[in-house]
C-alpha positions in Angstrom: 0.1 -0.1 0.1 2.9 2.6 0.7 4.5 2.0 -2.7 1.0 2.9 -4.2 0.9 5.9 -2.1 4.5 7.1 -3.3 3.3 6.5 -7.0 0.4 8.6 -6.4 2.6 11.3 -4.8 4.8 11.3 -7.7 1.9 11.6 -10.4 0.6 14.7 -8.4 3.9 16.5 -7.8 4.9 15.5 -11.1 1.8 17.3 -12.6 2.8 20.4 -10.9 6.2 20.1 -12.0 5.0 19.7 -15.5 3.1 23.0 -15.1 6.1 24.8 -13.6 8.6 23.5 -16.5 5.7 24.9 -19.0 5.8 28.3 -17.0 9.8 28.6 -17.1 10.1 27.1 -20.4 12.0 23.9 -19.4 11.7 20.5 -21.1 9.5 18.4 -19.1 12.5 15.9 -18.3 14.4 18.5 -16.7 11.5 19.3 -14.5 11.0 15.6 -13.5 14.9 15.2 -12.6 14.6 18.2 -10.6 11.6 17.0 -8.6 13.2 13.6 -8.2 16.2 15.0 -6.6 14.2 17.2 -4.4 11.9 14.6 -2.9 14.2 11.9 -3.1 16.1 10.3 0.0 19.4 12.4 -0.4 17.4 15.7 -0.1 14.0 16.3 1.5 13.6 12.3 1.8 9.9 12.5 1.2 10.2 9.5 -0.7 12.3 6.8 1.1 15.1 4.6 0.1 12.9 1.6 0.6 10.6 2.7 -2.3 13.3 3.3 -4.7 14.8 -0.2 -3.7 11.6 -1.8 -4.7 10.9 0.2 -7.9 12.6 -2.1 -10.5 9.5 -3.0 -12.3 8.5 0.6 -13.1 12.2 1.2 -14.5 12.0 -1.9 -16.5 8.6 -1.0 -17.9 9.7 2.4 -18.6 13.1 1.3 -20.3 11.4 -1.3 -22.6 8.9 1.2 -24.1 11.6 3.8 -24.7 13.9 1.4 -26.5 10.8 0.2 -28.6 9.9 3.8 -29.6 13.9 4.5 -30.3 13.9 1.5 -32.8 10.5 2.5 -34.4 12.4 5.5 -35.8 14.5 3.1 -38.1 12.0 2.8 -40.7 13.5 1.8 -44.1 11.2 3.7 -46.5 11.9 7.0 -44.8 15.8 6.3 -44.5 16.4 4.2 -47.3 18.2 7.0 -49.6 20.7 7.7 -46.9 21.0 4.6 -44.8 24.7 4.3 -45.7 25.6 7.7 -44.6 23.7 7.1 -41.4 25.2 4.0 -40.8 28.9 5.5 -41.4 28.2 8.4 -39.2 26.4 6.5 -36.3 29.4 4.2 -36.2 32.2 6.7 -36.3 30.5 9.2 -33.8 29.7 6.2 -31.4 33.1 4.5 -31.5 35.0 7.5 -31.6 33.2 8.9 -28.3 33.7 5.6 -27.0 37.3 5.4 -27.4 37.9 9.0 -26.6 36.1 8.8 -23.2 37.5 5.4 -22.3 41.0 6.7 -22.9 40.6 9.9 -21.1 39.1 8.7 -18.1 41.4 5.5 -17.6 44.3 8.2 -18.0 42.7 10.4 -15.4 42.0 7.5 -13.0 45.8 6.5 -13.3 47.2 10.0 -12.7 44.7 10.9 -9.7 43.9 8.7 -6.8 40.1 7.8 -7.0 40.6 4.7 -4.7 40.1 2.4 -7.7 42.3 -0.7 -8.4 43.8 -1.2 -11.9 40.9 -3.5 -12.9 38.2 -1.3 -11.7 39.9 1.6 -13.6 39.6 -0.1 -16.8 36.2 -1.4 -16.1 34.8 2.0 -15.3 36.6 3.6 -18.2 34.9 1.3 -20.4 31.6 1.4 -19.3 32.0 5.1 -19.3 33.1 5.2 -22.7 29.8 2.9 -23.6 27.4 5.1 -21.9 28.8 8.4 -23.5 27.7 6.9 -27.0 24.2 7.0 -26.2 22.1 10.0 -27.2 18.5 11.1 -25.7 15.8 10.3 -28.3 13.1 11.9 -26.1 14.7 15.0 -26.0 15.4 15.5 -29.8 11.9 14.3 -30.5 10.5 17.0 -28.3 12.4 19.7 -30.1 11.5 18.5 -33.6 7.9 18.3 -32.5 7.9 21.8 -30.9 9.5 23.4 -33.9 7.3 21.5 -36.3 10.2 20.3 -38.2 9.9 17.8 -41.2 13.0 18.0 -43.3 15.8 15.7 -44.5 18.1 16.9 -41.7 15.5 16.0 -39.0 14.8 12.5 -40.6 18.7 12.1 -40.9 19.0 13.1 -37.0 16.5 10.8 -36.0 17.9 7.8 -37.9 21.5 8.6 -36.4 19.9 8.8 -32.8 18.2 5.3 -33.3 21.2 3.8 -34.7 23.9 5.2 -32.2 21.6 3.9 -29.6 21.6 0.4 -31.1 25.3 0.8 -31.2 25.5 1.7 -27.7 23.5 -1.2 -26.3 25.6 -3.6 -28.2 28.8 -1.7 -26.9 27.5 -1.9 -23.3 26.7 -5.7 -23.5 30.2 -6.4 -24.8 31.9 -4.1 -22.2 29.8 -5.6 -19.5 31.2 -8.9 -20.1 34.7 -7.6 -20.8 34.6 -5.7 -17.6 33.4 -8.6 -15.6 36.3 -10.6 -17.3 38.8 -7.9 -16.3 37.9 -8.1 -12.7 38.4 -12.0 -12.5 41.3 -14.2 -12.8 39.6 -17.3 -14.2 40.9 -19.6 -16.9 37.6 -19.1 -18.6 37.9 -15.5 -19.9 38.1 -16.5 -23.7 34.9 -18.2 -23.2 33.5 -15.1 -21.7 34.5 -13.1 -24.6 33.2 -15.4 -27.1 29.8 -15.5 -25.6 29.1 -12.0 -26.7 28.4 -12.8 -30.2 25.7 -15.5 -29.6 24.4 -13.3 -26.9 23.6 -10.6 -29.2 22.5 -12.6 -32.0 20.0 -14.3 -29.8 18.9 -11.1 -28.3 17.9 -9.8 -31.7 16.2 -13.0 -32.7 14.0 -12.6 -29.6 13.0 -9.1 -30.5 12.4 -10.0 -34.1 10.3 -13.0 -33.2 8.3 -11.0 -30.7 7.7 -8.3 -33.3 6.4 -10.9 -35.6 4.1 -12.3 -33.0 2.8 -8.9 -32.3 2.0 -8.1 -35.8 0.3 -11.2 -36.1 -1.9 -10.5 -33.1 -2.6 -7.0 -34.4 -3.9 -8.2 -37.6 -6.4 -10.2 -35.8 -7.7 -7.2 -34.0 -7.1 -4.9 -37.0 -10.5 -3.1 -36.4 -9.8 -2.7 -32.8 -7.3 0.1 -31.9 -7.5 -0.1 -28.2 -7.2 -4.1 -28.3 -4.0 -3.8 -30.4 -2.5 -1.3 -28.2 -3.0 -3.6 -25.2 -1.6 -6.6 -27.0 1.5 -4.8 -28.6 2.2 -3.6 -24.9 1.9 -6.9 -23.5 4.4 -8.4 -26.3 6.7 -5.4 -25.5 6.8 -6.6 -21.7 7.1 -10.3 -22.7 10.3 -9.7 -25.0 11.8 -7.6 -22.4 11.2 -10.2 -19.5 12.2 -13.3 -21.6 15.6 -11.6 -22.8 16.3 -10.9 -19.0 15.3 -14.4 -18.0 17.8 -16.2 -20.5 20.5 -13.8 -19.7 20.3 -11.8 -22.9 20.2 -8.0 -23.2 16.4 -6.8 -22.7 17.0 -3.3 -23.9 18.5 -4.3 -27.3 15.8 -6.9 -27.6 13.1 -4.3 -27.2 15.0 -1.8 -29.7 15.1 -4.7 -32.3 11.4 -5.3 -31.8 10.7 -1.6 -32.5 12.9 -1.7 -35.7 11.2 -4.9 -36.9 7.6 -3.8 -36.1 8.1 -0.6 -37.9 9.2 -2.0 -40.9 7.0 -5.2 -41.3 3.7 -3.3 -40.1 1.5 -1.3 -42.4 -0.2 1.6 -40.6 -1.3 -0.5 -37.6 1.9 0.0 -35.7 1.9 3.7 -36.2 -1.7 3.8 -34.8 -0.4 2.0 -31.6 2.6 4.2 -31.6 0.4 7.3 -31.6 -1.5 5.8 -28.7 2.0 5.5 -26.9 2.7 9.1 -27.7 -0.6 10.6 -26.7 -1.4 8.7 -23.6 1.7 6.9 -22.2 4.6 8.7 -23.3 4.3 11.3 -20.5 3.3 9.1 -17.6 6.6 6.8 -18.6 8.8 9.7 -18.7 7.4 11.3 -15.7 8.0 8.1 -13.6 11.4 7.2 -15.2 13.1 10.4 -14.9 11.8 11.1 -11.4 12.9 7.8 -9.9 16.1 8.0 -11.5 17.0 11.4 -10.0 16.1 9.9 -6.6 19.4 8.0 -6.9 21.5 11.2 -7.0 23.6 11.6 -4.0 24.8 15.3 -4.5 27.8 14.6 -1.8 28.9 11.7 -3.9 29.2 14.0 -7.0 30.8 17.0 -5.3 33.6 14.5 -4.0 34.5 14.0 -7.8 33.5 17.1 -9.7 36.4 16.5 -12.2 34.8 13.3 -13.4 31.7 15.1 -14.1 33.2 18.2 -15.9 35.5 15.7 -18.0 32.7 13.3 -18.9 30.6 16.3 -20.3 33.4 18.0 -22.2 34.9 14.8 -23.7 31.5 13.6 -24.8 30.8 16.5 -26.6 34.2 16.5 -28.3 33.7 12.8 -29.3 30.3 13.5 -31.0 31.3 16.7 -32.9 34.5 15.2 -34.0 33.1 11.8 -34.9 30.3 13.2 -36.9 32.5 15.3 -38.8 35.0 12.6 -39.6 32.0 10.0 -40.5 30.5 12.7 -42.6 33.6 13.2 -44.6 34.0 9.6 -45.1 30.5 9.1 -46.2 30.5 12.4 -48.2 27.5 13.8 -46.3 26.3 17.3 -46.8 28.0 20.2 -45.2 25.1 20.9 -43.0 25.4 17.2 -41.5 29.0 17.7 -40.8 28.7 21.0 -39.2 25.6 20.8 -37.3 24.5 17.2 -36.5 27.2 16.8 -33.8 25.7 19.8 -32.0 22.3 18.1 -32.1 23.4 15.1 -30.5 24.4 16.6 -27.3 21.2 15.7 -25.2 21.7 12.4 -23.2 19.3 10.8 -20.7 17.0 7.8 -20.7 19.1 5.0 -22.3 22.1 6.0 -20.3 20.5 6.2 -17.0 18.7 3.1 -17.8 21.9 1.2 -18.5 23.7 2.8 -15.5 20.7 1.7 -13.4 21.1 -1.8 -14.7 24.5 -2.0 -13.2 22.9 -2.2 -9.7 21.7 -5.6 -10.2 24.9 -7.1 -11.9 27.0 -9.1 -9.6 30.6 -7.9 -9.1 29.6 -4.2 -9.9 28.8 -3.0 -6.3 31.5 -0.6 -6.1 31.2 0.9 -9.5 27.6 1.3 -9.7 27.0 4.1 -7.3 29.8 6.2 -8.8 28.5 5.6 -12.4 24.9 6.1 -11.8 25.5 9.4 -9.7 27.9 10.8 -12.6 25.3 9.8 -15.3 22.5 11.6 -13.6 24.7 14.6 -12.8 25.7 14.9 -16.3 22.2 14.3 -17.4 21.0 17.5 -15.8 23.6 19.5 -17.8 22.9 17.6 -21.3 19.1 18.0 -20.9 19.3 21.9 -19.8 21.8 22.7 -22.6 21.0 20.0 -25.2 17.6 21.3 -26.3 19.0 24.7 -27.2 21.9 23.0 -29.2 19.6 20.8 -31.0 17.3 23.7 -31.7 20.1 25.7 -33.1 21.3 22.9 -35.3 17.8 22.5 -36.8 17.6 26.1 -37.5 21.2 26.5 -38.9 20.8 23.4 -41.2 17.8 24.8 -42.9 15.6 22.4 -41.3 
């Protein structure tokens, strides 16, 4: 009963915060983050730690829906003429950011004493590198919607966002195993590395099969939109939980499901997606970002401001440089090379979700609080400045 009380409290206070955000011209996600920090156990302690510890199902529901909606933006018929450029740029900007972040942080941890052993320094650096590759699709979608932009550049931008989040999930899955091995001295390290490929393969298969089943059910209920929405939601949750049960990557499976659904469906999935946008998106984002910010311990962050500052600067450099190099290699337009990197500055949901998932990973108890607090702290900066940079990029690109 207490859990339901706190969910209700978040809904009521979230409604007020949405109104405040509107008045001060802030994105809702920023308001929710501020609200979560204020009412969380590390500030006013209105919502206790016990509730946060038992909120995993809310986080899982939110992440599964966010991942599906990200994948749904990779529709072939919209992006077919530029998919090669999107693929090249996405790979370059994601990998360049990953390598740059990992290298800089590992060097910093080596030069300064953060109380981490050699194995932990490597693991933390690699994981931060993987997280830095992610971009916030919700923020960018919100800016595009607000500006009412429908252009080649905005479609290109959404394609890159979806692709680089897919790359992030693959990178994170791979690094999670590498990091786990780096902290062990077993003779089975090679077996652990080899497991990455089949894990990713079967994860994508689960997502694709789930999409096919969902599409089949939707065709049975073709004339009943509300039933289709309900059945699609059910399949999204089933795919996420089945992937988790079998030790696969549930976020990647959900993203794969979104990609397949958007490409094998007629207009049915878009009707369902519209239902998500109109009725579920605000609720999911409110719960997810408010709960995420409740994990933020400002004392923890203030003890290592250098890491927070470095993460923001290095990620920005990595994104802008990676896009420019990828754009040059793929012969993309000047507008893409100049402005796409700026538009990718926002970071929130996927990165926070992956950082939260570390809480449940065996052997990551020391790293998880550090990484989660840094990611949430940097998210506040990324979400405050990101919309302005994305808006600037869209306007300068000619929309």
